[in-house]
C-alpha positions in Angstrom: -39.5 38.3 19.9 -39.4 34.5 19.6 -37.0 34.6 16.7 -34.7 36.9 18.7 -34.7 34.4 21.6 -34.0 31.5 19.3 -31.1 33.4 17.7 -29.8 34.4 21.2 -29.9 30.7 22.2 -28.1 29.6 19.0 -25.4 32.2 19.5 -25.0 30.9 23.1 -24.5 27.4 21.8 -21.9 28.7 19.3 -19.9 30.4 22.0 -20.1 27.3 24.1 -18.7 25.2 21.2 -15.9 27.7 20.6 -15.0 27.6 24.3 -14.9 23.8 24.2 -12.6 23.9 21.2 -10.2 26.2 23.1 -10.1 23.9 26.1 -12.5 25.9 28.2 -15.8 24.9 29.8 -18.3 24.9 27.0 -21.3 24.7 29.4 -19.8 27.5 31.5 -19.5 29.8 28.6 -23.0 28.8 27.4 -24.4 29.9 30.7 -22.3 33.1 30.7 -23.6 33.8 27.2 -27.2 33.3 28.4 -26.7 35.7 31.4 -24.6 38.4 29.8 -24.7 38.2 26.0 -23.1 35.9 23.4 -21.0 38.8 22.1 -19.5 39.7 25.4 -18.8 36.1 26.2 -17.2 35.6 22.8 -15.0 38.6 23.4 -13.9 37.3 26.8 -13.2 33.9 25.2 -11.0 35.5 22.5 -9.2 37.7 25.1 -8.4 34.6 27.3 -7.2 32.5 24.4 -6.5 28.8 24.5 -6.2 26.8 27.7 -2.6 26.2 28.7 -3.0 22.5 28.0 -4.4 23.0 24.5 -1.7 25.7 23.8 1.1 23.2 24.8 -0.4 20.5 22.6 -0.5 22.8 19.6 3.0 23.9 20.2 4.2 20.3 20.4 2.3 19.3 17.3 3.9 22.2 15.4 7.3 21.2 16.6 6.7 17.6 15.5 5.6 18.8 12.0 8.7 21.1 11.7 11.0 18.2 12.8 9.4 15.8 10.3 9.8 18.3 7.5 13.4 19.0 8.5 14.2 15.2 8.6 12.7 14.7 5.1 14.8 17.6 3.8 18.0 16.4 5.5 17.7 12.8 4.5 16.9 13.6 0.8 14.1 11.1 0.8 13.4 9.6 -2.5 9.7 10.5 -2.2 10.7 14.2 -1.8 13.1 14.1 -4.8 10.6 12.2 -6.9 8.0 14.9 -6.1 10.4 17.6 -7.2 11.5 15.9 -10.4 8.2 14.5 -11.5 6.0 17.5 -10.8 4.6 19.1 -13.9 4.4 22.5 -12.1 8.0 22.5 -11.1 9.9 24.9 -13.3 13.7 24.9 -13.5 15.8 27.8 -14.8 16.3 26.0 -18.1 12.6 25.9 -18.7 12.0 29.6 -18.4 12.4 32.8 -20.3 12.0 36.5 -19.4 9.0 38.4 -20.6 10.2 41.3 -22.7 7.4 43.5 -21.3 7.4 42.9 -17.6 10.7 40.9 -17.1 9.0 38.1 -15.2 10.1 34.5 -15.6 7.6 32.5 -17.7 7.6 29.0 -19.3 9.3 28.6 -22.7 6.1 27.4 -24.3 4.1 30.4 -23.1 2.2 32.3 -25.8 0.8 34.9 -23.4 2.6 36.2 -20.3 0.7 35.2 -17.2 1.8 38.4 -15.4 1.1 41.2 -17.9 -1.2 39.2 -20.3 0.6 40.4 -23.4 1.0 38.3 -26.5 4.5 37.0 -27.0 6.2 36.3 -30.3 9.1 33.9 -30.7 11.7 36.4 -31.8 11.1 38.8 -28.8 12.5 36.5 -26.1 15.7 36.7 -24.1 16.5 33.4 -22.5 17.4 33.2 -18.9 
């Protein structure tokens, strides 16, 4: 009985914290959870979604991020081009070959295809 009340109280706190993160009244949802139930209060919170102010802030942040990425792409920033040319994971068309079994592009140095896991011998390859 006591453990159930403690869990009920903890879930009420969690719902209040979630409401606060969504721009809603954390204390209000905490009280609502105590009266109704944490599950019902959480469903109401999810159904209502973010507060308009929080929603606008998130949309503005996403727009700023997209604009920054677009500016970096348009300007051809040296940091961006260095990242592409110096990355060891970046594979160009000249560094690949087709697997004869599954026809996926793999690195020239590959001994085993990472897609079909078959052993590859040097004379079986068709260059891209």
